[in-house]
C-alpha positions as CSV (number, residue, x, y, z in Angstrom):
1,X,-5.5,1.1,45.7
2,X,-7.7,1.4,42.7
3,X,-7.0,4.1,40.1
4,X,-9.9,5.7,38.3
5,X,-10.1,8.3,35.7
6,X,-12.9,10.7,35.3
7,X,-14.6,10.9,31.9
8,X,-12.9,14.2,31.0
9,X,-9.4,12.7,31.8
10,X,-10.2,9.5,29.8
11,X,-11.3,11.5,26.7
12,X,-8.0,13.3,26.6
13,X,-6.1,9.9,26.3
14,X,-8.0,9.0,23.1
15,X,-7.2,10.9,19.9
16,X,-10.1,12.7,18.4
17,X,-11.8,11.2,15.4
18,X,-10.5,14.1,13.3
19,X,-6.9,13.0,13.7
20,X,-7.6,9.3,13.7
21,X,-10.1,9.6,10.8
22,X,-7.6,11.5,8.7
23,X,-4.9,8.9,9.4
24,X,-7.2,6.1,8.4
25,X,-8.3,7.8,5.2
26,X,-4.7,8.6,4.2
27,X,-3.7,5.0,4.9
28,X,-6.6,3.7,2.8
29,X,-5.7,6.0,-0.1
30,X,-2.0,4.9,0.1
31,X,-3.0,1.2,0.2
32,X,-5.4,1.5,-2.8
33,X,-2.9,3.6,-4.7
34,X,-0.1,1.0,-4.1
35,X,-2.3,-1.9,-5.3
36,X,-3.4,0.0,-8.4
37,X,0.3,1.0,-9.1
38,X,1.4,-2.6,-8.7
39,X,-1.3,-3.9,-11.1
40,X,-0.3,-1.3,-13.7
41,X,3.4,-1.8,-13.4
42,X,5.0,-3.5,-16.4
43,X,8.6,-3.7,-15.1
44,X,8.1,-6.7,-12.9
45,X,7.4,-10.3,-14.0
46,X,4.2,-11.9,-12.8
47,X,5.9,-13.4,-9.8
48,X,7.3,-10.1,-8.7
49,X,3.9,-8.5,-9.1
50,X,2.2,-11.2,-6.9
51,X,4.9,-10.9,-4.3
52,X,4.6,-7.1,-4.0
53,X,0.8,-7.4,-3.9
54,X,1.1,-9.9,-1.0
55,X,3.5,-7.7,0.8
56,X,1.1,-4.7,0.6
57,X,-1.9,-6.9,1.6
58,X,0.0,-8.3,4.6
59,X,1.5,-5.0,5.8
60,X,-0.8,-2.3,4.5
61,X,1.0,0.8,5.6
62,X,4.6,-0.4,5.6
63,X,4.1,-2.5,2.4
64,X,2.6,0.5,0.6
65,X,5.5,2.8,1.6
66,X,8.1,0.2,0.6
67,X,6.4,-0.2,-2.8
68,X,6.6,3.5,-3.6
69,X,10.2,3.8,-2.2
70,X,11.9,0.7,-3.7
71,X,9.3,-1.4,-5.6
72,X,8.6,1.0,-8.4
73,X,12.2,1.3,-9.5
74,X,12.7,0.0,-13.0
75,X,14.7,-3.2,-13.3
76,X,17.6,-3.3,-15.6
77,X,16.4,-6.1,-17.9
78,X,17.2,-6.8,-21.5
79,X,14.6,-4.4,-22.8
80,X,16.5,-1.5,-21.2
81,X,19.9,-2.6,-22.5
82,X,18.5,-3.0,-26.0
83,X,17.2,0.6,-26.0
84,X,20.7,1.9,-25.0
85,X,22.3,0.4,-28.2
């Protein structure tokens, strides 16, 4: 038995370009914002910056979210300890 869908039934299975387009635009904005934020960040050493950029490039959505959730936290290096004294 062969299952076939009519055109109207098949169209209902695919999200509209409005929803999909909005998701793609938001994903692109988040991706670009994460890369710009990584480039401007001064709390990580060069190696940390490169690693974060590679994570965001390899996993655009998840990497961007991870950057904004845990990557932007300031590290507790010597420069912060000196300011406390």
